[in-house]
ChimeraX commands (.cxc) that place a marker at each C-alpha (Angstrom):
marker #1 position 84.19,69.74,66.14 radius 0.5
marker #1 position 81.46,71.17,68.35 radius 0.5
marker #1 position 78.47,68.83,68.52 radius 0.5
marker #1 position 75.28,69.89,70.28 radius 0.5
marker #1 position 73.13,66.95,71.38 radius 0.5
marker #1 position 69.53,67.85,72.17 radius 0.5
marker #1 position 67.79,65.47,74.54 radius 0.5
marker #1 position 71.23,64.37,75.72 radius 0.5
marker #1 position 69.97,62.70,78.92 radius 0.5
marker #1 position 67.22,60.69,77.22 radius 0.5
marker #1 position 67.37,57.05,76.20 radius 0.5
marker #1 position 68.78,57.61,72.71 radius 0.5
marker #1 position 70.57,60.85,73.52 radius 0.5
marker #1 position 72.58,59.39,76.37 radius 0.5
marker #1 position 73.83,56.57,74.14 radius 0.5
marker #1 position 74.74,59.08,71.43 radius 0.5
marker #1 position 76.73,61.13,73.94 radius 0.5
marker #1 position 78.50,58.01,75.14 radius 0.5
marker #1 position 79.44,57.12,71.57 radius 0.5
marker #1 position 80.63,60.66,70.86 radius 0.5
marker #1 position 83.00,60.27,73.80 radius 0.5
marker #1 position 85.08,57.93,71.63 radius 0.5
marker #1 position 85.32,60.46,68.78 radius 0.5
marker #1 position 88.70,62.26,68.70 radius 0.5
marker #1 position 88.45,66.02,68.67 radius 0.5
marker #1 position 84.74,66.14,69.46 radius 0.5
marker #1 position 83.49,68.67,71.97 radius 0.5
marker #1 position 80.05,67.52,73.07 radius 0.5
marker #1 position 77.55,70.12,74.26 radius 0.5
marker #1 position 74.43,68.98,76.09 radius 0.5
marker #1 position 71.13,70.67,75.36 radius 0.5
marker #1 position 67.74,69.96,76.87 radius 0.5
marker #1 position 65.40,70.49,79.78 radius 0.5
marker #1 position 67.47,68.73,82.45 radius 0.5
marker #1 position 69.25,70.67,85.17 radius 0.5
marker #1 position 72.62,69.46,83.91 radius 0.5
marker #1 position 72.19,70.86,80.43 radius 0.5
marker #1 position 74.86,73.34,79.40 radius 0.5
marker #1 position 72.28,74.88,77.08 radius 0.5
marker #1 position 68.76,74.91,78.46 radius 0.5
marker #1 position 66.46,74.16,75.52 radius 0.5
marker #1 position 62.84,73.02,75.56 radius 0.5
marker #1 position 61.83,72.52,71.94 radius 0.5
marker #1 position 58.18,72.22,72.95 radius 0.5
marker #1 position 57.98,75.81,74.15 radius 0.5
marker #1 position 61.02,77.84,73.04 radius 0.5
marker #1 position 60.52,80.67,70.54 radius 0.5
marker #1 position 62.62,80.52,67.36 radius 0.5
marker #1 position 64.34,83.83,68.06 radius 0.5
marker #1 position 65.24,82.75,71.60 radius 0.5
marker #1 position 66.60,79.44,70.36 radius 0.5
marker #1 position 68.61,81.23,67.67 radius 0.5
marker #1 position 70.40,83.20,70.38 radius 0.5
marker #1 position 71.21,80.00,72.26 radius 0.5
marker #1 position 72.51,78.35,69.10 radius 0.5
marker #1 position 74.63,81.38,68.25 radius 0.5
marker #1 position 76.21,81.12,71.70 radius 0.5
marker #1 position 76.81,77.37,71.34 radius 0.5
marker #1 position 78.21,77.78,67.80 radius 0.5
marker #1 position 77.77,74.09,66.89 radius 0.5
marker #1 position 79.25,72.48,63.81 radius 0.5
marker #1 position 76.65,69.75,64.13 radius 0.5
marker #1 position 73.36,69.34,65.98 radius 0.5
marker #1 position 72.01,65.88,66.79 radius 0.5
marker #1 position 68.36,66.10,67.78 radius 0.5
marker #1 position 67.46,63.17,70.02 radius 0.5
marker #1 position 64.62,65.04,71.75 radius 0.5
marker #1 position 61.25,63.41,71.26 radius 0.5
marker #1 position 58.15,62.11,73.00 radius 0.5
marker #1 position 56.96,58.52,72.65 radius 0.5
marker #1 position 53.98,58.82,74.98 radius 0.5
marker #1 position 51.48,61.34,76.22 radius 0.5
marker #1 position 48.46,62.96,74.64 radius 0.5
marker #1 position 48.31,64.29,71.11 radius 0.5
marker #1 position 49.13,67.83,72.22 radius 0.5
marker #1 position 52.32,66.74,73.98 radius 0.5
marker #1 position 53.38,64.63,71.02 radius 0.5
marker #1 position 52.75,67.49,68.60 radius 0.5
marker #1 position 54.63,70.02,70.71 radius 0.5
marker #1 position 57.77,67.90,70.98 radius 0.5
marker #1 position 57.79,65.81,67.80 radius 0.5
marker #1 position 56.34,68.26,65.26 radius 0.5
marker #1 position 56.77,71.79,66.61 radius 0.5
marker #1 position 60.20,71.06,68.08 radius 0.5
marker #1 position 62.00,70.17,64.83 radius 0.5
marker #1 position 60.29,73.04,63.00 radius 0.5
marker #1 position 61.48,75.57,65.58 radius 0.5
marker #1 position 64.96,74.04,65.59 radius 0.5
marker #1 position 65.25,74.34,61.81 radius 0.5
marker #1 position 64.05,77.94,61.85 radius 0.5
marker #1 position 66.61,78.84,64.52 radius 0.5
marker #1 position 69.42,77.00,62.75 radius 0.5
marker #1 position 68.74,78.86,59.50 radius 0.5
marker #1 position 69.25,82.11,61.38 radius 0.5
marker #1 position 72.07,81.27,63.78 radius 0.5
marker #1 position 74.04,78.36,62.28 radius 0.5
marker #1 position 72.98,77.85,58.66 radius 0.5
marker #1 position 76.03,75.75,57.75 radius 0.5
marker #1 position 75.72,73.32,60.68 radius 0.5
marker #1 position 74.69,69.77,59.92 radius 0.5
marker #1 position 71.47,68.58,61.54 radius 0.5
marker #1 position 70.97,64.91,62.36 radius 0.5
marker #1 position 67.39,64.33,63.44 radius 0.5
marker #1 position 66.15,61.05,64.90 radius 0.5
marker #1 position 62.85,60.08,63.31 radius 0.5
marker #1 position 60.88,56.86,63.62 radius 0.5
marker #1 position 59.91,53.89,61.49 radius 0.5
marker #1 position 56.40,54.50,62.83 radius 0.5
marker #1 position 56.19,57.20,60.16 radius 0.5
marker #1 position 55.71,54.44,57.55 radius 0.5
marker #1 position 52.66,52.89,59.17 radius 0.5
marker #1 position 51.50,49.37,58.22 radius 0.5
marker #1 position 54.02,47.29,56.31 radius 0.5
marker #1 position 53.57,44.49,53.82 radius 0.5
marker #1 position 54.79,41.07,55.00 radius 0.5
marker #1 position 58.15,40.06,53.56 radius 0.5
marker #1 position 58.66,43.48,51.93 radius 0.5
marker #1 position 61.16,45.72,53.77 radius 0.5
marker #1 position 60.29,49.39,53.29 radius 0.5
marker #1 position 62.73,51.74,51.61 radius 0.5
marker #1 position 62.99,55.46,52.23 radius 0.5
marker #1 position 60.90,56.05,49.09 radius 0.5
marker #1 position 57.90,54.12,50.46 radius 0.5
marker #1 position 54.64,55.92,51.14 radius 0.5
marker #1 position 54.20,57.19,54.70 radius 0.5
marker #1 position 50.90,56.22,56.32 radius 0.5
marker #1 position 51.38,56.58,60.07 radius 0.5
marker #1 position 48.81,55.19,62.49 radius 0.5
marker #1 position 47.97,57.46,65.39 radius 0.5
marker #1 position 49.41,60.69,66.79 radius 0.5
marker #1 position 52.92,59.40,67.50 radius 0.5
marker #1 position 53.75,58.37,63.96 radius 0.5
marker #1 position 51.94,61.37,62.52 radius 0.5
marker #1 position 53.81,63.88,64.68 radius 0.5
marker #1 position 57.15,62.21,63.99 radius 0.5
marker #1 position 56.39,62.44,60.27 radius 0.5
marker #1 position 55.57,66.14,60.63 radius 0.5
marker #1 position 58.97,66.61,62.27 radius 0.5
marker #1 position 60.66,64.78,59.42 radius 0.5
marker #1 position 58.93,66.98,56.85 radius 0.5
marker #1 position 60.06,70.10,58.72 radius 0.5
marker #1 position 63.67,68.87,58.61 radius 0.5
marker #1 position 63.75,67.65,55.01 radius 0.5
marker #1 position 62.08,70.84,53.74 radius 0.5
marker #1 position 64.32,73.17,55.77 radius 0.5
marker #1 position 67.03,73.71,53.17 radius 0.5
marker #1 position 69.66,72.85,55.79 radius 0.5
marker #1 position 72.44,70.28,55.59 radius 0.5
marker #1 position 70.19,67.77,57.32 radius 0.5
marker #1 position 69.42,64.07,57.50 radius 0.5
marker #1 position 66.64,62.19,59.26 radius 0.5
marker #1 position 67.45,58.76,60.65 radius 0.5
marker #1 position 64.23,56.73,60.72 radius 0.5
marker #1 position 64.90,54.49,63.69 radius 0.5
marker #1 position 63.23,51.10,64.15 radius 0.5
marker #1 position 62.46,49.70,67.60 radius 0.5
marker #1 position 65.55,50.37,69.74 radius 0.5
marker #1 position 66.51,47.79,72.35 radius 0.5
marker #1 position 69.24,48.01,74.95 radius 0.5
marker #1 position 70.53,49.33,78.23 radius 0.5
marker #1 position 68.34,51.94,79.84 radius 0.5
marker #1 position 65.24,51.19,77.72 radius 0.5
marker #1 position 62.33,53.14,79.24 radius 0.5
marker #1 position 59.24,51.39,80.56 radius 0.5
marker #1 position 57.13,53.42,78.13 radius 0.5
marker #1 position 58.34,51.11,75.34 radius 0.5
marker #1 position 57.74,47.38,74.99 radius 0.5
marker #1 position 61.28,46.09,75.78 radius 0.5
marker #1 position 61.60,48.24,78.88 radius 0.5
marker #1 position 58.09,47.39,80.03 radius 0.5
marker #1 position 58.68,43.66,79.67 radius 0.5
marker #1 position 61.99,43.94,81.54 radius 0.5
marker #1 position 60.23,45.74,84.40 radius 0.5
marker #1 position 57.54,43.05,84.57 radius 0.5
marker #1 position 60.17,40.31,84.63 radius 0.5
marker #1 position 62.10,42.01,87.43 radius 0.5
marker #1 position 58.86,42.28,89.39 radius 0.5
marker #1 position 58.03,38.61,88.78 radius 0.5
marker #1 position 61.45,37.38,89.88 radius 0.5
marker #1 position 62.21,33.64,90.05 radius 0.5
marker #1 position 58.72,32.61,91.22 radius 0.5
marker #1 position 57.73,29.55,89.14 radius 0.5
marker #1 position 54.07,30.42,89.74 radius 0.5
marker #1 position 54.41,33.91,88.27 radius 0.5
marker #1 position 52.25,34.71,85.26 radius 0.5
marker #1 position 52.92,37.47,82.72 radius 0.5
marker #1 position 49.60,38.39,81.12 radius 0.5
marker #1 position 50.34,40.24,77.92 radius 0.5
marker #1 position 48.48,41.21,74.78 radius 0.5
marker #1 position 48.77,39.52,71.41 radius 0.5
marker #1 position 52.48,39.13,70.62 radius 0.5
marker #1 position 52.13,38.02,67.00 radius 0.5
marker #1 position 53.12,41.35,65.43 radius 0.5
marker #1 position 56.50,41.63,63.70 radius 0.5
marker #1 position 58.86,44.51,64.45 radius 0.5
marker #1 position 62.31,45.64,63.31 radius 0.5
marker #1 position 64.42,45.72,66.48 radius 0.5
marker #1 position 67.80,47.42,66.55 radius 0.5
marker #1 position 70.39,47.68,69.33 radius 0.5
marker #1 position 70.46,51.20,70.73 radius 0.5
marker #1 position 74.27,51.16,70.48 radius 0.5
marker #1 position 73.92,50.73,66.73 radius 0.5
marker #1 position 71.51,53.65,66.60 radius 0.5
marker #1 position 74.06,55.81,68.40 radius 0.5
marker #1 position 76.80,54.72,66.01 radius 0.5
marker #1 position 74.63,55.63,63.02 radius 0.5
marker #1 position 73.96,59.07,64.49 radius 0.5
marker #1 position 77.67,59.72,64.99 radius 0.5
marker #1 position 78.48,58.54,61.46 radius 0.5
marker #1 position 75.80,60.84,60.07 radius 0.5
marker #1 position 77.15,63.73,62.14 radius 0.5
marker #1 position 80.67,63.32,60.80 radius 0.5
marker #1 position 80.16,62.05,57.24 radius 0.5
marker #1 position 81.71,64.32,54.59 radius 0.5
marker #1 position 79.51,65.88,51.95 radius 0.5
marker #1 position 75.71,65.90,51.68 radius 0.5
marker #1 position 73.65,62.93,52.78 radius 0.5
marker #1 position 70.27,61.60,51.58 radius 0.5
marker #1 position 67.40,63.37,53.34 radius 0.5
marker #1 position 66.16,60.19,55.06 radius 0.5
marker #1 position 67.99,56.99,56.04 radius 0.5
marker #1 position 66.49,53.92,57.67 radius 0.5
marker #1 position 68.28,52.70,60.79 radius 0.5
marker #1 position 66.99,49.33,61.91 radius 0.5
marker #1 position 67.92,45.72,62.37 radius 0.5
marker #1 position 66.96,44.97,58.78 radius 0.5
marker #1 position 64.73,42.02,59.62 radius 0.5
marker #1 position 61.24,41.48,60.96 radius 0.5
marker #1 position 61.12,39.66,64.30 radius 0.5
marker #1 position 57.98,38.42,66.06 radius 0.5
marker #1 position 57.39,40.41,69.23 radius 0.5
marker #1 position 56.86,37.03,70.84 radius 0.5
marker #1 position 60.51,36.18,70.18 radius 0.5
marker #1 position 61.67,39.35,71.90 radius 0.5
marker #1 position 59.55,38.61,74.97 radius 0.5
marker #1 position 60.74,35.02,75.18 radius 0.5
marker #1 position 64.35,36.05,74.60 radius 0.5
marker #1 position 64.16,38.57,77.43 radius 0.5
marker #1 position 62.48,36.00,79.66 radius 0.5
marker #1 position 65.41,33.65,79.00 radius 0.5
marker #1 position 67.85,36.41,79.93 radius 0.5
marker #1 position 65.93,36.90,83.18 radius 0.5
marker #1 position 65.78,33.20,84.00 radius 0.5
marker #1 position 62.00,33.55,84.17 radius 0.5
marker #1 position 60.42,30.30,85.38 radius 0.5
marker #1 position 56.79,31.29,85.25 radius 0.5
marker #1 position 54.21,31.36,82.48 radius 0.5
marker #1 position 53.55,33.85,79.70 radius 0.5
marker #1 position 49.93,34.24,78.67 radius 0.5
marker #1 position 48.76,36.15,75.60 radius 0.5
marker #1 position 45.28,37.60,75.65 radius 0.5
marker #1 position 43.24,37.67,72.48 radius 0.5
marker #1 position 43.51,41.43,72.14 radius 0.5
marker #1 position 46.70,43.45,71.98 radius 0.5
marker #1 position 47.26,47.14,71.52 radius 0.5
marker #1 position 45.39,48.99,68.81 radius 0.5
marker #1 position 48.64,49.75,67.02 radius 0.5
marker #1 position 49.74,46.10,67.01 radius 0.5
marker #1 position 46.46,45.17,65.38 radius 0.5
marker #1 position 46.78,47.86,62.73 radius 0.5
marker #1 position 50.52,47.49,62.16 radius 0.5
marker #1 position 51.15,43.76,62.26 radius 0.5
marker #1 position 54.41,43.81,60.29 radius 0.5
marker #1 position 57.27,46.29,60.09 radius 0.5
marker #1 position 60.73,45.97,58.61 radius 0.5
marker #1 position 63.06,48.59,57.16 radius 0.5
marker #1 position 65.39,48.22,54.21 radius 0.5
marker #1 position 68.74,49.51,55.52 radius 0.5
marker #1 position 70.65,49.37,52.24 radius 0.5
marker #1 position 70.78,53.16,51.86 radius 0.5
marker #1 position 72.37,53.64,55.29 radius 0.5
marker #1 position 75.07,51.16,54.37 radius 0.5
marker #1 position 75.76,52.96,51.10 radius 0.5
marker #1 position 75.74,56.48,52.59 radius 0.5
marker #1 position 77.36,55.83,55.97 radius 0.5
marker #1 position 79.02,52.44,55.74 radius 0.5
marker #1 position 76.66,51.44,58.55 radius 0.5
marker #1 position 75.13,48.10,59.37 radius 0.5
marker #1 position 74.12,46.76,62.79 radius 0.5
marker #1 position 77.00,45.32,64.80 radius 0.5
marker #1 position 74.87,43.76,67.52 radius 0.5
marker #1 position 72.39,40.91,67.47 radius 0.5
marker #1 position 69.00,41.05,69.16 radius 0.5
marker #1 position 70.25,38.60,71.79 radius 0.5
marker #1 position 73.11,40.98,72.58 radius 0.5
marker #1 position 70.70,43.89,72.83 radius 0.5
marker #1 position 68.45,41.93,75.19 radius 0.5
marker #1 position 71.43,40.93,77.33 radius 0.5
marker #1 position 72.51,44.57,77.59 radius 0.5
marker #1 position 68.97,45.59,78.54 radius 0.5
marker #1 position 68.67,42.96,81.25 radius 0.5
marker #1 position 72.16,43.37,82.67 radius 0.5
marker #1 position 72.06,47.17,82.62 radius 0.5
marker #1 position 71.21,49.18,85.70 radius 0.5
marker #1 position 68.84,51.52,83.88 radius 0.5
marker #1 position 71.53,53.95,82.76 radius 0.5
marker #1 position 73.43,53.97,79.44 radius 0.5
marker link #1:1,2 radius 0.2
marker link #1:2,3 radius 0.2
marker link #1:3,4 radius 0.2
marker link #1:4,5 radius 0.2
marker link #1:5,6 radius 0.2
marker link #1:6,7 radius 0.2
marker link #1:7,8 radius 0.2
marker link #1:8,9 radius 0.2
marker link #1:9,10 radius 0.2
marker link #1:10,11 radius 0.2
marker link #1:11,12 radius 0.2
marker link #1:12,13 radius 0.2
marker link #1:13,14 radius 0.2
marker link #1:14,15 radius 0.2
marker link #1:15,16 radius 0.2
marker link #1:16,17 radius 0.2
marker link #1:17,18 radius 0.2
marker link #1:18,19 radius 0.2
marker link #1:19,20 radius 0.2
marker link #1:20,21 radius 0.2
marker link #1:21,22 radius 0.2
marker link #1:22,23 radius 0.2
marker link #1:23,24 radius 0.2
marker link #1:24,25 radius 0.2
marker link #1:25,26 radius 0.2
marker link #1:26,27 radius 0.2
marker link #1:27,28 radius 0.2
marker link #1:28,29 radius 0.2
marker link #1:29,30 radius 0.2
marker link #1:30,31 radius 0.2
marker link #1:31,32 radius 0.2
marker link #1:32,33 radius 0.2
marker link #1:33,34 radius 0.2
marker link #1:34,35 radius 0.2
marker link #1:35,36 radius 0.2
marker link #1:36,37 radius 0.2
marker link #1:37,38 radius 0.2
marker link #1:38,39 radius 0.2
marker link #1:39,40 radius 0.2
marker link #1:40,41 radius 0.2
marker link #1:41,42 radius 0.2
marker link #1:42,43 radius 0.2
marker link #1:43,44 radius 0.2
marker link #1:44,45 radius 0.2
marker link #1:45,46 radius 0.2
marker link #1:46,47 radius 0.2
marker link #1:47,48 radius 0.2
marker link #1:48,49 radius 0.2
marker link #1:49,50 radius 0.2
marker link #1:50,51 radius 0.2
marker link #1:51,52 radius 0.2
marker link #1:52,53 radius 0.2
marker link #1:53,54 radius 0.2
marker link #1:54,55 radius 0.2
marker link #1:55,56 radius 0.2
marker link #1:56,57 radius 0.2
marker link #1:57,58 radius 0.2
marker link #1:58,59 radius 0.2
marker link #1:59,60 radius 0.2
marker link #1:60,61 radius 0.2
marker link #1:61,62 radius 0.2
marker link #1:62,63 radius 0.2
marker link #1:63,64 radius 0.2
marker link #1:64,65 radius 0.2
marker link #1:65,66 radius 0.2
marker link #1:66,67 radius 0.2
marker link #1:67,68 radius 0.2
marker link #1:68,69 radius 0.2
marker link #1:69,70 radius 0.2
marker link #1:70,71 radius 0.2
marker link #1:71,72 radius 0.2
marker link #1:72,73 radius 0.2
marker link #1:73,74 radius 0.2
marker link #1:74,75 radius 0.2
marker link #1:75,76 radius 0.2
marker link #1:76,77 radius 0.2
marker link #1:77,78 radius 0.2
marker link #1:78,79 radius 0.2
marker link #1:79,80 radius 0.2
marker link #1:80,81 radius 0.2
marker link #1:81,82 radius 0.2
marker link #1:82,83 radius 0.2
marker link #1:83,84 radius 0.2
marker link #1:84,85 radius 0.2
marker link #1:85,86 radius 0.2
marker link #1:86,87 radius 0.2
marker link #1:87,88 radius 0.2
marker link #1:88,89 radius 0.2
marker link #1:89,90 radius 0.2
marker link #1:90,91 radius 0.2
marker link #1:91,92 radius 0.2
marker link #1:92,93 radius 0.2
marker link #1:93,94 radius 0.2
marker link #1:94,95 radius 0.2
marker link #1:95,96 radius 0.2
marker link #1:96,97 radius 0.2
marker link #1:97,98 radius 0.2
marker link #1:98,99 radius 0.2
marker link #1:99,100 radius 0.2
marker link #1:100,101 radius 0.2
marker link #1:101,102 radius 0.2
marker link #1:102,103 radius 0.2
marker link #1:103,104 radius 0.2
marker link #1:104,105 radius 0.2
marker link #1:105,106 radius 0.2
marker link #1:106,107 radius 0.2
marker link #1:107,108 radius 0.2
marker link #1:108,109 radius 0.2
marker link #1:109,110 radius 0.2
marker link #1:110,111 radius 0.2
marker link #1:111,112 radius 0.2
marker link #1:112,113 radius 0.2
marker link #1:113,114 radius 0.2
marker link #1:114,115 radius 0.2
marker link #1:115,116 radius 0.2
marker link #1:116,117 radius 0.2
marker link #1:117,118 radius 0.2
marker link #1:118,119 radius 0.2
marker link #1:119,120 radius 0.2
marker link #1:120,121 radius 0.2
marker link #1:121,122 radius 0.2
marker link #1:122,123 radius 0.2
marker link #1:123,124 radius 0.2
marker link #1:124,125 radius 0.2
marker link #1:125,126 radius 0.2
marker link #1:126,127 radius 0.2
marker link #1:127,128 radius 0.2
marker link #1:128,129 radius 0.2
marker link #1:129,130 radius 0.2
marker link #1:130,131 radius 0.2
marker link #1:131,132 radius 0.2
marker link #1:132,133 radius 0.2
marker link #1:133,134 radius 0.2
marker link #1:134,135 radius 0.2
marker link #1:135,136 radius 0.2
marker link #1:136,137 radius 0.2
marker link #1:137,138 radius 0.2
marker link #1:138,139 radius 0.2
marker link #1:139,140 radius 0.2
marker link #1:140,141 radius 0.2
marker link #1:141,142 radius 0.2
marker link #1:142,143 radius 0.2
marker link #1:143,144 radius 0.2
marker link #1:144,145 radius 0.2
marker link #1:145,146 radius 0.2
marker link #1:146,147 radius 0.2
marker link #1:147,148 radius 0.2
marker link #1:148,149 radius 0.2
marker link #1:149,150 radius 0.2
marker link #1:150,151 radius 0.2
marker link #1:151,152 radius 0.2
marker link #1:152,153 radius 0.2
marker link #1:153,154 radius 0.2
marker link #1:154,155 radius 0.2
marker link #1:155,156 radius 0.2
marker link #1:156,157 radius 0.2
marker link #1:157,158 radius 0.2
marker link #1:158,159 radius 0.2
marker link #1:159,160 radius 0.2
marker link #1:160,161 radius 0.2
marker link #1:161,162 radius 0.2
marker link #1:162,163 radius 0.2
marker link #1:163,164 radius 0.2
marker link #1:164,165 radius 0.2
marker link #1:165,166 radius 0.2
marker link #1:166,167 radius 0.2
marker link #1:167,168 radius 0.2
marker link #1:168,169 radius 0.2
marker link #1:169,170 radius 0.2
marker link #1:170,171 radius 0.2
marker link #1:171,172 radius 0.2
marker link #1:172,173 radius 0.2
marker link #1:173,174 radius 0.2
marker link #1:174,175 radius 0.2
marker link #1:175,176 radius 0.2
marker link #1:176,177 radius 0.2
marker link #1:177,178 radius 0.2
marker link #1:178,179 radius 0.2
marker link #1:179,180 radius 0.2
marker link #1:180,181 radius 0.2
marker link #1:181,182 radius 0.2
marker link #1:182,183 radius 0.2
marker link #1:183,184 radius 0.2
marker link #1:184,185 radius 0.2
marker link #1:185,186 radius 0.2
marker link #1:186,187 radius 0.2
marker link #1:187,188 radius 0.2
marker link #1:188,189 radius 0.2
marker link #1:189,190 radius 0.2
marker link #1:190,191 radius 0.2
marker link #1:191,192 radius 0.2
marker link #1:192,193 radius 0.2
marker link #1:193,194 radius 0.2
marker link #1:194,195 radius 0.2
marker link #1:195,196 radius 0.2
marker link #1:196,197 radius 0.2
marker link #1:197,198 radius 0.2
marker link #1:198,199 radius 0.2
marker link #1:199,200 radius 0.2
marker link #1:200,201 radius 0.2
marker link #1:201,202 radius 0.2
marker link #1:202,203 radius 0.2
marker link #1:203,204 radius 0.2
marker link #1:204,205 radius 0.2
marker link #1:205,206 radius 0.2
marker link #1:206,207 radius 0.2
marker link #1:207,208 radius 0.2
marker link #1:208,209 radius 0.2
marker link #1:209,210 radius 0.2
marker link #1:210,211 radius 0.2
marker link #1:211,212 radius 0.2
marker link #1:212,213 radius 0.2
marker link #1:213,214 radius 0.2
marker link #1:214,215 radius 0.2
marker link #1:215,216 radius 0.2
marker link #1:216,217 radius 0.2
marker link #1:217,218 radius 0.2
marker link #1:218,219 radius 0.2
marker link #1:219,220 radius 0.2
marker link #1:220,221 radius 0.2
marker link #1:221,222 radius 0.2
marker link #1:222,223 radius 0.2
marker link #1:223,224 radius 0.2
marker link #1:224,225 radius 0.2
marker link #1:225,226 radius 0.2
marker link #1:226,227 radius 0.2
marker link #1:227,228 radius 0.2
marker link #1:228,229 radius 0.2
marker link #1:229,230 radius 0.2
marker link #1:230,231 radius 0.2
marker link #1:231,232 radius 0.2
marker link #1:232,233 radius 0.2
marker link #1:233,234 radius 0.2
marker link #1:234,235 radius 0.2
marker link #1:235,236 radius 0.2
marker link #1:236,237 radius 0.2
marker link #1:237,238 radius 0.2
marker link #1:238,239 radius 0.2
marker link #1:239,240 radius 0.2
marker link #1:240,241 radius 0.2
marker link #1:241,242 radius 0.2
marker link #1:242,243 radius 0.2
marker link #1:243,244 radius 0.2
marker link #1:244,245 radius 0.2
marker link #1:245,246 radius 0.2
marker link #1:246,247 radius 0.2
marker link #1:247,248 radius 0.2
marker link #1:248,249 radius 0.2
marker link #1:249,250 radius 0.2
marker link #1:250,251 radius 0.2
marker link #1:251,252 radius 0.2
marker link #1:252,253 radius 0.2
marker link #1:253,254 radius 0.2
marker link #1:254,255 radius 0.2
marker link #1:255,256 radius 0.2
marker link #1:256,257 radius 0.2
marker link #1:257,258 radius 0.2
marker link #1:258,259 radius 0.2
marker link #1:259,260 radius 0.2
marker link #1:260,261 radius 0.2
marker link #1:261,262 radius 0.2
marker link #1:262,263 radius 0.2
marker link #1:263,264 radius 0.2
marker link #1:264,265 radius 0.2
marker link #1:265,266 radius 0.2
marker link #1:266,267 radius 0.2
marker link #1:267,268 radius 0.2
marker link #1:268,269 radius 0.2
marker link #1:269,270 radius 0.2
marker link #1:270,271 radius 0.2
marker link #1:271,272 radius 0.2
marker link #1:272,273 radius 0.2
marker link #1:273,274 radius 0.2
marker link #1:274,275 radius 0.2
marker link #1:275,276 radius 0.2
marker link #1:276,277 radius 0.2
marker link #1:277,278 radius 0.2
marker link #1:278,279 radius 0.2
marker link #1:279,280 radius 0.2
marker link #1:280,281 radius 0.2
marker link #1:281,282 radius 0.2
marker link #1:282,283 radius 0.2
marker link #1:283,284 radius 0.2
marker link #1:284,285 radius 0.2
marker link #1:285,286 radius 0.2
marker link #1:286,287 radius 0.2
marker link #1:287,288 radius 0.2
marker link #1:288,289 radius 0.2
marker link #1:289,290 radius 0.2
marker link #1:290,291 radius 0.2
marker link #1:291,292 radius 0.2
marker link #1:292,293 radius 0.2
marker link #1:293,294 radius 0.2
marker link #1:294,295 radius 0.2
marker link #1:295,296 radius 0.2
marker link #1:296,297 radius 0.2
view
């Protein structure tokens, strides 16, 4: 089986590639903007006809799209998260119409949740801000493409190599900077929001299961930890991993998104039914992997 992984050197993509390395008979092809990519592909700028030629050359049985932007201005987010999947689908229809597409979406597409009510894939989507909106546009492009495709709506991934652009990676970087100083103070925003954290290794396993599952899959599957955890618990858990001896202070105001989306949790029943998938790793295990890791998957 020839599996093309787009964004193969990114946080999620690198873990997916690592997981694919345990799959017998899989030939993994790297695609992306990095110098080491076997197939140079920039979904933010490539024309559909150019990408179709690249895909015809790669001849993939499956494409796993891990390319995405979590930060940057609205234009950058739209180019990567919305335009990218649309161009990919157009090129696949021309060059590899029978290939399965596994696209990594985001739970941010749902927007604000209701406390104690995990969201199913049938829930209304009400994203807050450009990130969630552009990820939702990418999901719509995939689900409306007519391809053999599935979108995995990923919660908040935690684990080895987490980038500093996300909360877990940012907190880890602050803790490394603080070191063992008992006088150190971490001044953070309001940590009262609830999030659905999932080990990045479990995300990778879900992507591989979706890539290899026989028969058609539901258009969207939630991939999360399946429970809402206070962000405060994640920060304190990571501080324990680090042996942090200082003080954590929460300011009155947090990020705009935390204020607008105070509770998020995904119902992961459908992923279990379709893929036989449930998380293998606890949040403590994910935090340990993040802290002990050297920044690479």
